[in-house]
N, C-alpha and C positions, 0 to 999 in steps of 0.2 A: 556047677552041676546041679545043686539043689534048686537054684532058680529056674533052670531049664526044665527040671522035672515038675516043679510047681506050675510053671507056665503050661506045660503039656497037659497036666491034670486039669487046670482051669479051662483050657481049650476043649478038652474032652467033655467036661461037665457042661460047658456052654453049648456044645454040639448036641449033647443029650437033651438039654432043655429045649433047644430048637426042634429036635425030632419029636419030643413029647407034645409040644405046642402044635406042630404040624399034624400029628396024629389026632389030637383032640379036635382041631379045626376040621379035619376031614370027616371025623365021626359026627360032629355037629352038623356039618353041611349035609351029609347023607341023611341024617335024621330029619333035617329041615325039609329036604326034598321029599322024602318018604311020607312025611306028615302032611304035605301039601302047603306048608307055611311058606316055602320058597316061592312057589308060583303066586300065592296070595299076596305076599309082600311085593314081589316084582310087579304084579298087576297094579297095586296101589301106587307104587313108585312111578310107573309109566303114566298113569292117569294124572297124578299130581304134576309131573313134569310137563305133560301136554297142556293141562289146564292153566299153568302159569306162563306158558310160552317159552319155557326153557329150551326145549328141543329145537324150536324154530330159530331162536336166538343163537344157539350153539351152531346150528347148521349154517346160518348166515356168516358167523364169525369164521367157521372152517372154510367156507367158500372164499371169503376175502383173503384169508391166509394162504390158501392154495393158489389163488391168482397172483399173489405177490411173489411167489417162487418163480425163479427163472425156469427151472426144470422141476416138475412135480416129483417130490420125494416123500415117501411116507414117514420115515423116522423123524426127520426134522419137523414135519407137520405135526406129528403126535407129540413131539417135545414141546410144542407151543400149545396145542389143544388140551393136553391132559391137565396142566396146571390151571389153565383158564377154566376148564370145566369144573374143577374142584373149587376154585375161588368164587365162581358165579353160581354155584348150586344154592338155591334159596334156603335160607335158614329154617323156615318152617317145614320144608321138605326133609332136610337133614334131621331135624329134631323128631319129626313124626316117624320116619323110617327107623331112626335110632331107637325110639321107644318101642316099636314093634319087635325089633331084634332083641332088645333087652328083655321084653316080655317072654319071648321064645326061650332065651337063655335061662331066665328065672324058672321056667317050667321044666327045663331039660337038663340043667346042670346041678349036680348035688354039691352041697358045701364041702369044701375040702377040709 
C-alpha cells in the first residue's frame, strides 16, 4: 500500500514538473515572438540553411525517399526524413542558432 502511494505521489510530482516546464516553455516562446527574436532567429536560420545548401540537399533526399515508396505515405516518409534532417544539420548552424537562443534565455530568464 505504501509503495503504491509513494508511486502515485512520484507520478503526480513528475506530472507537475512536466506541466511547469510546458508553462515556462510557452511563456518564453510568447516572449520570444513578442520581442521579435523568434522571427529574427528564424530568418537567420533560413539564410544559413540556404547558404550551405542544406534545404536543397534535404529536398533531394526527400524526393529520393518518396520515389522509393511503393505508395506514397507521409508518416513513413517523415519517420525517415526527421532523423536524417537532424543528423545532417550542419554543426556551425546548430551552434550559431543555439548561441542566439542561449543569449535570449540569458536576457529573459531569472536565476532560480
